[in-house]
C-alpha positions, 0 to 999 in steps of 0.5 A, spaced: 656 852 267 659 856 262 656 852 256 649 853 260 650 860 261 652 861 253 645 857 252 641 861 256 644 868 253 643 865 246 636 862 247 632 864 253 635 871 255 632 874 248 625 872 250 625 877 256 624 883 252 618 880 248 614 877 254 616 883 258 613 888 252 606 884 252 606 884 260 606 877 261 613 876 264 613 874 271 619 874 275 621 870 281 627 871 286 631 864 285 636 867 291 630 867 296 629 861 301 626 855 298 619 856 301 619 863 298 621 861 291 615 856 292 610 861 294 612 866 289 612 860 283 605 858 286 602 865 286 605 866 279 602 859 276 595 860 280 594 867 277 595 871 284 
């Protein structure tokens, strides 16, 4: 887990401000129940 978090902070996290500033960043609550996460992801992918 530690290795994965180091990779996330180095490679993925820096992209958040870039896409956020362009208005294309979409957030999904990954801690919500699985059916809710699925609904949110489906909505993002369908453009809803």
